[in-house]
C-alpha positions in Angstrom: 5.1 5.0 -29.5 5.6 5.1 -25.8 7.3 2.4 -23.9 4.8 0.4 -21.7 5.5 -0.5 -18.2 4.8 -4.2 -16.7 3.7 -3.4 -13.2 2.0 -4.7 -9.9 -0.2 -3.5 -7.5 -2.0 -4.0 -4.1 -4.4 -2.5 -2.1 -3.8 -1.5 1.3 -6.6 -2.3 3.7 -7.5 -1.5 7.1 -9.0 -4.5 9.1 -10.2 -2.8 12.6 -11.1 -6.2 13.9 -8.9 -8.7 11.7 -11.0 -11.5 13.1 -14.3 -10.1 11.1 -12.5 -9.6 8.0 -14.2 -6.3 7.3 -12.1 -3.7 5.6 -11.6 -0.1 4.5 -9.3 0.5 1.3 -6.7 3.1 2.6 -4.0 3.0 0.0 -2.4 1.5 -2.8 1.2 0.0 -3.6 2.3 0.2 -7.3 5.9 -1.5 -8.3 7.9 -1.8 -11.6 10.9 -4.0 -11.5 12.4 -2.6 -14.7 12.0 0.8 -13.8 13.0 0.0 -9.6 9.6 1.9 -9.1 7.7 1.6 -5.8 5.0 3.9 -4.9 2.6 4.1 -1.9 -0.3 6.3 -1.8 -2.4 6.3 1.4 -5.5 8.0 2.8 -7.3 7.3 6.1 -11.0 7.5 6.0 -11.2 7.5 10.0 -15.1 8.0 10.0 -15.6 4.9 7.8 -13.2 2.9 10.1 -14.8 4.1 13.5 -18.1 2.3 11.8 -16.4 -0.8 11.9 -14.7 -0.4 15.2 -14.6 2.3 18.0 -11.7 0.6 19.6 -9.3 1.1 17.0 -6.1 3.3 17.6 -6.4 5.8 15.1 -3.2 7.3 15.5 -1.1 4.1 15.8 -2.8 3.2 12.1 -1.5 6.5 10.9 2.0 5.5 12.2 1.7 2.0 10.7 0.8 3.5 7.3 3.4 6.0 7.4 5.9 3.4 7.8 4.6 1.5 4.8 5.4 4.6 2.9 8.7 5.1 4.6 9.8 1.4 3.8 8.4 1.7 -0.1 10.6 4.8 -0.6 13.5 3.3 1.2 14.0 5.7 4.0 17.2 4.7 5.6 16.0 5.7 9.2 13.2 3.0 8.7 14.9 -0.1 9.1 16.7 -2.7 7.3 13.7 -3.4 5.2 13.7 0.1 3.8 17.3 -0.6 2.6 16.5 -3.5 0.7 16.1 -3.1 -3.4 12.6 -2.2 -4.6 11.6 -5.5 -5.4 12.0 -6.9 -2.1 10.4 -4.2 -0.3 7.5 -4.5 -2.5 7.4 -8.2 -1.7 7.6 -7.5 2.0 4.9 -5.0 2.1 2.6 -7.2 -0.1 3.4 -10.4 2.3 0.3 -12.2 4.0 -0.1 -11.1 7.5 -3.0 -11.2 10.2 -2.9 -7.5 11.6 -4.8 -4.2 11.2 -3.1 -3.6 8.1 -3.0 -6.1 5.2 -2.7 -5.8 1.5 -4.6 -7.5 -1.3 -3.1 -10.0 -3.6 -1.2 -8.4 -6.1 -2.2 -7.8 -9.5 -0.3 -7.1 -12.9 -0.9 -4.2 -15.3 0.8 -2.3 -18.3 1.1 1.6 -18.7 2.8 4.1 -20.2 3.1 6.4 -17.1 3.6 4.9 -13.8 3.0 7.7 -11.7 -0.4 8.6 -13.5 -1.4 4.8 -13.1 -0.7 5.1 -9.4 -3.1 8.3 -9.2 -5.7 6.4 -11.3 -5.5 3.3 -9.3 -5.7 5.5 -6.0 -8.9 7.4 -7.1 -10.4 4.2 -8.1 -9.4 1.9 -5.4 -9.6 4.2 -2.1 -11.2 7.6 -2.7 
């Protein structure tokens, strides 16, 4: 019998006009404390975002999403947050913020394969 992993995940959202609270799902963050696992998967649907705002700086949003990925994966050149342990990086990435990129509240789950679960959640919630 395969071991089940307790994980948490959040959806990464793009809010072109934060005050209107309209968003497009652009990615997921999956974290498992026991396995010290954290993964970010992103895909930016520029066409959908432009339907909500023609003024949004898409290139800046892409850079910010890339920063999310680099921080999650602990890329050393990405600043002090990226050097924290996986749990601290996950908590920082999922902290409540009022900016163009936000995350949903975190949700728990159990799985036997973290990579497959990340892929499934990404396909279900973003693609």
